[in-house]
C-alpha positions in Angstrom: 0.0 0.2 0.1 3.1 2.1 1.1 4.3 1.9 -2.6 1.2 2.3 -4.5 0.1 6.1 -2.1 3.6 7.1 -3.0 3.5 6.5 -6.8 -0.1 7.6 -6.9 1.6 10.6 -5.1 4.1 11.4 -7.8 1.6 10.9 -10.3 -0.4 13.8 -8.3 2.3 15.7 -8.1 2.5 15.9 -12.0 -1.0 17.6 -12.3 0.6 20.0 -10.3 3.0 20.9 -12.2 1.1 21.0 -15.2 -0.6 23.2 -13.7 2.4 25.7 -12.7 3.6 25.2 -16.3 0.8 26.5 -17.9 1.2 29.9 -15.6 4.8 30.6 -16.5 5.5 33.1 -18.7 2.4 34.6 -18.9 1.8 38.3 -17.1 -0.4 38.9 -14.5 -1.5 42.5 -16.5 -1.9 40.8 -19.5 0.6 41.4 -21.9 2.2 39.7 -24.2 5.5 39.0 -25.4 6.7 37.7 -28.8 10.1 35.0 -29.4 11.1 33.9 -32.3 11.7 30.2 -33.6 13.8 28.4 -35.5 10.9 26.7 -37.9 10.5 30.6 -38.7 7.2 30.9 -36.9 7.1 33.0 -33.3 6.1 32.7 -29.7 2.8 34.9 -28.6 3.3 34.3 -25.0 0.0 35.5 -23.7 -0.8 36.7 -20.0 -3.5 35.8 -17.1 -5.8 38.0 -18.7 -6.1 36.0 -22.4 -6.3 33.0 -20.5 -9.1 33.2 -18.4 -11.0 35.8 -20.6 -10.9 35.1 -23.7 -13.3 32.5 -25.4 -10.6 29.1 -26.1 -12.5 26.7 -27.3 -10.6 22.4 -27.1 -11.9 19.9 -29.6 -11.8 16.3 -28.2 -11.3 14.0 -30.9 -11.6 9.9 -29.2 -11.8 6.4 -31.1 -15.0 5.7 -29.9 -17.3 7.2 -27.0 -18.6 3.9 -26.7 -15.1 2.6 -24.5 -15.5 2.1 -21.1 -13.2 5.2 -20.7 -15.1 7.8 -22.8 -16.7 8.3 -19.0 -13.4 9.0 -17.7 -11.7 11.4 -20.1 -14.9 13.3 -19.6 -14.8 13.6 -16.1 -10.5 14.8 -16.0 -11.2 17.2 -18.3 -14.2 18.8 -17.1 -13.3 18.7 -13.5 -10.1 20.9 -15.1 -12.3 23.2 -16.5 -14.2 24.1 -13.9 -11.6 26.7 -12.8 -11.5 28.2 -16.3 -15.4 28.9 -17.3 -15.0 30.2 -20.8 -13.4 26.9 -22.3 -15.4 25.3 -24.4 -14.4 21.4 -24.7 -16.1 19.6 -27.2 -16.0 16.1 -28.0 -15.7 14.2 -30.8 -16.5 10.6 -31.6 -13.9 9.0 -34.7 -16.0 5.5 -34.7 -12.6 4.0 -35.1 -12.4 5.5 -38.6 -9.2 7.0 -39.6 -11.0 9.4 -42.0 -13.4 10.5 -40.0 -10.1 11.9 -37.0 -8.4 13.5 -40.8 -11.7 15.8 -41.2 -12.8 16.1 -37.6 -8.9 17.7 -37.6 -9.3 20.1 -40.2 -12.6 21.3 -39.1 -10.8 22.0 -36.2 -9.0 24.6 -37.8 -10.8 26.0 -40.0 -13.9 26.8 -37.2 -11.2 28.0 -35.3 -10.3 25.8 -32.2 -7.1 26.9 -30.1 -6.0 23.3 -29.6 -7.1 19.4 -30.4 -6.4 16.6 -27.7 -6.4 13.1 -30.5 -6.8 9.6 -29.5 -5.1 8.6 -32.9 -6.8 5.6 -34.5 -3.1 5.6 -36.9 0.4 5.9 -36.4 1.0 7.4 -40.1 -2.4 8.4 -41.7 -3.0 11.6 -39.3 0.2 13.1 -39.8 -0.8 15.5 -42.7 -4.1 16.9 -40.9 -1.5 17.2 -38.0 0.7 18.7 -39.4 -1.5 21.2 -40.8 -3.2 22.1 -37.6 0.3 22.3 -36.0 1.2 24.7 -39.1 -2.0 26.9 -38.7 -1.5 27.8 -34.9 -3.4 24.8 -33.5 -1.5 22.7 -30.9 -2.3 18.2 -31.4 -1.7 16.6 -28.3 -2.0 13.0 -28.7 -2.3 10.5 -26.3 -2.5 6.7 -25.7 -1.4 4.0 -28.7 -0.7 4.6 -31.5 0.9 7.8 -31.7 0.9 9.1 -34.7 5.1 9.3 -36.0 4.5 13.3 -37.5 6.3 15.3 -34.8 3.5 17.0 -33.0 3.0 19.1 -29.9 3.5 16.6 -27.2 2.1 12.8 -26.9 1.2 11.2 -23.2 0.8 7.9 -23.1 0.4 5.0 -20.4 4.3 3.6 -20.5 3.0 0.3 -22.8 6.5 -1.6 -23.0 7.5 -1.9 -20.1 4.1 -2.4 -18.9 4.1 -5.7 -21.1 7.5 -6.6 -19.4 6.0 -6.2 -16.2 3.3 -7.9 -16.8 5.5 -10.6 -18.3 7.7 -11.0 -15.1 4.4 -11.1 -13.2 2.6 -14.2 -15.5 6.3 -15.4 -14.8 6.3 -15.6 -11.1 2.7 -16.8 -10.7 3.4 -19.4 -12.3 7.6 -20.3 -11.3 7.8 -24.2 -11.0 5.2 -25.4 -13.3 5.2 -27.5 -16.2 4.6 -26.7 -20.1 4.2 -22.8 -19.5 2.8 -21.2 -22.6 1.0 -18.1 -23.7 -0.6 -16.5 -26.2 -0.9 -12.7 -27.3 -3.7 -10.9 -27.9 -2.6 -7.9 -28.8 -3.5 -4.4 -31.0 -3.9 -4.3 -34.2 -0.9 -4.8 -36.7 -0.8 -1.0 -38.1 -0.8 0.3 -34.7 2.1 -1.7 -33.0 4.5 0.5 -33.6 3.2 2.8 -31.0 1.3 0.8 -29.3 3.4 -1.4 -27.4 2.8 -3.3 -24.9 2.3 -6.9 -26.1 5.7 -6.5 -27.7 7.3 -5.5 -24.6 5.5 -9.1 -23.4 6.9 -11.4 -26.0 10.7 -10.0 -25.6 9.8 -10.7 -21.8 8.8 -14.2 -22.3 11.0 -15.0 -25.0 14.4 -13.5 -23.5 14.0 -14.0 -20.0 11.6 -17.6 -19.7 11.0 -20.8 -21.3 7.1 -19.9 -21.5 6.3 -21.0 -25.4 4.5 -18.8 -27.2 1.7 -20.4 -28.9 0.8 -18.4 -31.7 2.4 -15.0 -33.3 1.1 -11.8 -31.5 -3.2 -12.1 -32.9 -4.3 -8.9 -33.9 -7.4 -7.1 -32.0 -9.1 -5.2 -34.7 -10.7 -2.0 -32.8 -9.4 -3.8 -29.2 -13.5 -5.3 -29.1 -14.5 -7.5 -26.5 -15.9 -8.9 -29.3 -13.0 -9.9 -31.6 -11.4 -11.0 -28.8 -13.6 -13.2 -27.5 -13.8 -14.1 -31.4 -9.5 -15.2 -31.4 -9.9 -16.6 -27.9 -12.6 -19.3 -28.8 -10.6 -20.4 -31.6 -7.5 -20.7 -29.9 -9.8 -23.3 -27.5 -10.7 -25.0 -30.3 -7.1 -25.5 -31.7 -5.5 -25.8 -27.6 -7.3 -28.5 -25.6 -7.7 -28.0 -21.7 -4.1 -27.6 -20.0 -2.2 -26.1 -23.1 -2.6 -22.4 -23.0 -1.2 -21.2 -19.9 -1.8 -17.4 -19.8 -3.3 -15.1 -22.4 -2.1 -12.0 -22.1 -4.2 -8.6 -23.4 -3.0 -5.4 -24.3 -6.2 -3.5 -23.1 -8.4 -5.3 -20.6 -11.4 -4.2 -23.4 -9.1 -8.1 -24.9 -9.4 -9.0 -21.5 -12.8 -9.2 -21.2 -13.5 -10.7 -24.4 -10.8 -13.3 -23.6 -12.2 -14.0 -20.2 -15.8 -14.4 -21.7 -14.6 -17.3 -24.2 -13.4 -19.1 -20.8 -16.3 -19.0 -19.3 -18.5 -19.4 -22.1 -16.6 -23.3 -22.7 -15.8 -23.7 -19.0 -11.7 -23.1 -19.5 -11.6 -20.7 -16.5 -9.8 -22.8 -14.7 -6.3 -23.8 -17.6 -5.5 -20.4 -17.9 -4.8 -16.9 -16.7 -5.7 -13.5 -17.8 -4.1 -10.5 -17.4 -5.5 -7.0 -19.0 -3.8 -4.0 -19.0 -5.1 -0.6 -18.3 -7.2 -1.0 -15.3 -10.4 -0.7 -15.8 -13.4 -1.5 -13.6 -14.9 -4.7 -15.4 -11.0 -6.1 -14.8 -10.4 -4.9 -11.2 -13.5 -6.4 -10.4 -12.4 -9.7 -12.3 -8.8 -9.5 -10.0 -10.8 -8.9 -7.4 -13.3 -11.3 -7.7 -10.0 -14.3 -9.0 -11.7 -14.5 -12.5 -8.7 -12.7 -13.8 -4.8 -13.2 -12.5 -4.5 -9.6 -12.6 -3.9 -6.3 -14.8 -2.3 -3.1 -15.0 -3.3 -0.6 -13.9 -2.7 3.2 -15.9 -4.8 5.6 -14.0 -6.0 7.7 -17.1 -8.2 10.4 -14.7 -4.5 12.0 -14.5 -3.6 11.2 -18.1 -6.4 13.4 -19.2 -5.8 15.9 -16.5 -2.2 16.6 -17.7 -3.2 16.7 -21.2 -5.7 19.7 -20.0 -3.4 21.7 -18.8 -0.6 20.1 -21.6 -3.4 21.9 -23.9 -3.4 25.0 -22.3 0.3 25.6 -21.0 0.5 25.4 -25.8 -2.4 27.7 -26.0 -1.1 30.6 -22.5 2.5 30.6 -25.1 1.3 30.1 -28.6 3.1 27.5 -29.0 3.0 24.6 -31.9 5.7 22.1 -33.0 6.2 24.0 -35.4 6.1 27.4 -33.5 8.5 26.4 -31.3 10.6 24.7 -34.0 10.4 20.8 -32.6 12.3 18.0 -34.1 10.7 15.5 -32.4 7.5 15.0 -30.6 8.0 15.8 -26.6 6.3 13.3 -24.3 5.4 11.7 -21.2 5.3 8.4 -20.4 2.9 8.2 -17.8 3.8 4.6 -14.7 1.8 2.2 -14.7 1.0 -0.1 -11.3 0.5 -4.5 -11.1 -2.6 -5.0 -10.1 -2.9 -8.4 -8.8 -5.5 -9.8 -5.8 -3.3 -9.1 -3.1 -3.5 -5.2 -3.4 -6.2 -4.7 -5.8 -8.4 -3.0 -3.2 -5.9 -0.5 -2.1 -6.3 0.3 -5.7 -9.8 0.4 -6.3 -10.1 2.8 -3.3 -8.4 5.0 -5.1 -9.0 4.8 -8.3 -11.4 7.3 -9.9 -13.7 4.9 -11.7 -15.7 4.5 -8.4 -15.8 8.4 -7.4 
């Protein structure tokens, strides 16, 4: 519990630091200053009066508002905006459609939005639209995987590779001494793997550090959906009989839910340890009830709170990747905590899911 509380305190400190950064460069009298950029643009520093009195519009482009995490995205952003009654936050559902995301980014520019918060669908296809937004003075703050490969204002994510690596360590420890240790990986869609490396981290750990045998190449689950994961897991249970699969690693709790549903429908839950990622309520409760071996907890509320303050910081400075002359995208990896039956109640007690 002490370790958990210490890491939660660090996460909260990140939010406080981000809030302080939003005030940096501000002039209490609202005066502006001009700076220069190696990219040929300029930074227009905007003071307190601008940030609190001028209408500010932020567009939030979500993969799907049907995601369980959407409620927490809204809670985090709306809570932070309470101090800024001049800020309007508009949520847009891209319905897992990368072309719709491109259109929404373009609309954000033409409709005069001050910043874009983006949960990207594709690491490459969005780059041109993002670049045009940055050049037009609209900072693009992205989160989680896949991270667009084009240079943009900021990227915030759970520490994806280390999350998978740590998950491998946990399942290795849980099954050490058992014979015939085998694994299946339900992973993100193949095109998203460069920016969502949880499955890669898990695979690297078990192949480099253990005798755990990977039965199949990682299975990409379209749209990260529980339904698609359930179908994939059902196929694996048909191919491999009782006792032949020891563990299933899932790059998200949505996939873990689908895998668990397939196992329960076939009466195979006693055979297979299921491990997830992100710490959604359905997974935390499954760990608490002994139905899942564990998951990794990412504080989604803190993550989206930091995104809000990153956007306000960039708006205050007139900062984009273009005006700042960025050669790479600044990023922040949020720590993830392993969740097991031994600490799940402590995690649930501090999670905003249950507030």
